[in-house]
N, C-alpha and C positions, 0 to 999 in steps of 0.2 A: 929322718927329720921329726923332730919333738912336736906332740900334738898342739902346742902352743902357735909354732911356726903354721904348722897345718889349718890353725882357726884365723889367722892374720892373711894367709894366701886368701882361703875361701871366702872371707870377709872381705877380701881388697878385689877380688873378681866381681861376686856379686854386688857390691858397691861400685863397680866398673861397668857390668852390665845395666844395671839401673840407670847409672849416667846414659850410657850411650841408647837407651832405649827412651830415656827421656826428652834426649836429644831430638831423637827421629822422630817422637810425636809431635813436640813442640814445633819443627822445623816444618813437616806435613800438614799441621794444624794450618799454621800461618800463609803457606803455601795455598793449602786450599782456599782458605777465605780470600786472598789476595789475587792470584794467577790461574788459580783453575777458573774456567769460564762456567761449567757445568755445575757449582756449588754455590748456595744463597749467598747475599751480598748485602743481607738484610741489617748485621752487625753494624756494616759501615755506611749504610744510607739511613736505617730507619724506614720512615714512610716514603722517605725521598727516592725515588727510583734514578735520578739521575738523567732524565730524559731530557736536560739542556734546556728546559722551558718552554720546549717546541708546543705550539697547538696545534689541534686536529685539522682545523683548515689546513694550514700549512703543509702538513704530513701528506694531504689529500690530493697539494699539487703536484709533489712528486710522483706520487704513485698513480693519480686519476688523471693528472691536467699537464704534467711536463710530456708526455710522449717518449720517457725514456726509452730505451735500450740496452737490456740485462749485458753485460760485456763480463768475459772471466781470463785471469790469466794464470799462468802456473809460476809458484815461487822458487826460491832459489833452492828450498826444500821441500819443493814438489807439493806442492798445497794447491787446492782449484781455489783461487781467489774471486771473488764478484764486484761489479761494480756497477752503478746506474750511469749512463750516458745519456748527457742532454745536451742535442744539439739546436742551437739557437737558430729562430727562424730568419735571422738577419746573419748572410753569410760574415763570417769571423774569423780571425786567426786565434782570438782571445780565449785562452781556459782558465777556469778555476776546478784545483780540485779541493774538494770541501772536506774535511776528515772529521769524521766523529768521535766523542770522548769513551771514557771506560766504561764496559756494560751496554752501552748504548749500540746503536748500527746507522746505518746511512741512510734509511728513510726518515729517522729522527733528527738527521741537520736539513730539512726540507725547506725549512724557512731561511736558512742562510744561502742553499744553493739556489731558490727563487730569487732572491736579492740580487747575487752573480748574474742568474739568467738575464733580469729586469737590468741591468749595468751594461748588458751588449755580448756575456761572456758565454761560450760553450760550458758543459759544466761535468766533472765527473765526480761523483762520489763512491768512494768503496768502503766496502764493508771489512774493517782490518781483521787480520787472521782472529778465530774463533768468536767473531762476531757476525749476528746477520746470516745472510746466504754462504758467507767464507768459510771455507774448511781449516781447522785448528784446534786442538786440546789445550792451549795454553794462552793466554794474554799476554801480549809482548812488550805493553807499558811503553810504545813507541819504540821498541829499541831493536828489533825482527821488523819491526813496521816498517821503518825507516826504508829499507831495502827494499821490501814491497811497493811502498811510495815511488820509489826509482823506478821499479819497473812498469810502474803505472805510467809517469812520466815518460817513458820508452815508447810505451804505447801508443800515448798521444803521438808523439814524432815520428815513430813510423808511417801514421797515417798523414801526418801533416808535419814534415819537416818546419815550417815555416811558424809553428805556433808559439804566443807567447803565454807563459804560463804561470799563474801565481798559486801558489800554496796556502789553505787556511783551515786551522784547523783550532778545535776547541777543548782544551783538557789535557785529556791521552792525546789528543789528536792533534793538541799544540805542541805536546812532547815531542810527539812524532815530528811533526815536518821542521821544529827546530832540531831535533837529530840529522833531518835530513842536510838541513842548512851546513852541515860539518864535512860534507862528502861532497867530491868532484863532479858538481851539476853542468849539464850543459848550459850555454849563455840563454836559452830558452826561459829558463826559469829568473822571471825578471821582477818577484817580490815574495816574501812570507808575511802573513798575519797570524799573531799567536796569540789566542783568546786565550786568558787565565792558564799557564802552562807552568809546570814545576821545573826546579832546577834539576833536578835527580831522581829518581825513584828512590835511591837511598835516602836522601833527603825528604822526599813526601812520606816514605812509609815509618821512617824515624816518627816524622808529624805523628802520623795517624795513630801507630801506636802509643805516643803519651796523651792524644787526644780521646783514644776510646778506651785503653786498659792502662794508662798510667804506667805504663812499663818503658824501660832504658833501651836504645839501642843495641847494647851487648846484654845477652848474648843472642836476642830472638833473634835479629837481623843476619847476623853470622850465621846462625843455622837454617832459616830460612832460605838462604842464599847457598849454600850447599844444596838444599833440597831440588831448588831452581834450576841451578845448574845441570843436577842428575836428571829432571823431569821435563824442565825445558828449554837444556841445551844454551842458556845465557847466563850472565852474570847481573846482579841486580848492579854491583859496583859499576859496571861497563855502560850500563844506561844512564847515560847522563848529557843533557841535553846544554848544559851549563860549559861544559867542555868541547861540546860540538859548535857552540857559538861563537868562541873563540876562533875558530876555523872557518868562519864563515866569511863568504864573497858576495852574499845575497844580502839587500837591502830588509830588514825586518823591522815590521810593527808591533810592538807590544800593546796588548790592552788586558784590562784587569779590572775588577770592581772590589774596591776598597771596604766591602764587607764578606768578601770571601773566605770562609773558615773550614774549608776543603783544601785546597791550594793555599795556602796563606797569600796575602797580598804582595808581603814584602820580596817575596820571591821573584816578582817581575823587576823589583828595581838590582837587583842581584843578577837576574839574566842580562839586562838591558848594561850593565856596566861589563859584563864579562864580552859584550860583543863588540867586533872589533869593525864588521859590516857598517854600510849605512844604517842610520838607525830611527827608530821614532817611538813615544810611546803614549798611551792614553788610560789616565785612570776614570771609571765610571764610576762616579759618587752613589751608593747605596744600594749599590748591585753585590748579589752573592755569587756565589760558584756558577757559571755558566749561563749569567742573568743579564748581562751587561748590553747586549743587542735588544733586548725587552725593558730595560729600566729606563733607557735613553735610546732609541733605536735610530730618532735623526743623526745625533750625534756620532754613534757609533759607526754607523753607513756613512755619513759623510766625510769623517775620518778616514775610514778605510778607502774611498773612492779620491779622496783629495792624495792621500799617498800614493797609489797605485797610477795615478795619472801621471806623477813625474818619472815613471819606469816604463811603463806601456805605450806602443806606437799609438797616435791619436785617430 
C-alpha cells in the first residue's frame, strides 16, 4: 500500500470516528435535555416550571385536606409506581384518574383532582414513571406511561369491578391518556378528557427543536431516537397519540388554549380529525399551555361535566 492510500484511509477513519463521536454527543445531549428526569429543563421552560398553573391552596387540598392514601403498584418492567387515592365521602362507583404533565407530579394537579372530587368522583392521581414518588430513570412521554395507567385502571377494578372510570390528562398527561385510548380497554372506562396534548412525541420534539434551537428534525431527532431506544427502551417514533386515537372506542373531549406556544394549538384539530370514537372539542380563548382551567374555569368544568354526563351513570 503506497503512502497516498494510507493517508486517505487514515483520514477516512478519523472522519468516521469524528462523525460517530459527534452523533453520540448530539444524541445524548438532546436525550438528557428531554428524556432524562434528573437533568435541568431550564433550557426548555426558562422561568416557567410548567406546574400547569396550580396555586398553593389547591396543592394544599390534596396534601392536607383530601385525606388521601398512598397507593403503589409494580409496572410491567418492575418499577414501583406511586399514586394518591382519594375516596369520596359520598359512596360512588365513579372514578377519575387525573394525570399530570411533563416534569410535573401528582400533587401539582391537585386543583383538577379537587374539582372531580366535588363532582362526586373518587380520584386517583398517579405520579408517572420518573416523576414524584414513582421510580424510573427516564420520562416516558406518555408511551410506556400508557401501560402504567392501564395497570392503575386494573388496580381500581380489582377493588371495585363496577367502577365507571374517566381519564383526564394535561400536556404529557393528555398524550398519556390519548395513548391509552388506542389499547383494548374494559367497558368501565367511559370517557377521556385530553387537555393540550400533542399529536406525537416526534412532532412535539420537532416543533421544540425549531422553536428553541432553530434546528431541523434531521439528524437530531434520528440520533436522539437511537439513544432513547438504547437508554429508555422505546422509540420516539412509536410514541404517537394520533395513531392511538384512530383505534379508540372511548369518547374523547379535547381541550386546548388558542395561545398555547408549547404544544401548538393546531395539534388539537389534527387529533380530533384522526379520532374515530365519539368526540368533542373546546377551544379556550387566550389560554396558554395548561392554563385553560384557570383562564375560564366555568367554561372548562361545565364542558367536562356536560361531556361526561352523556356516558356516566346518573
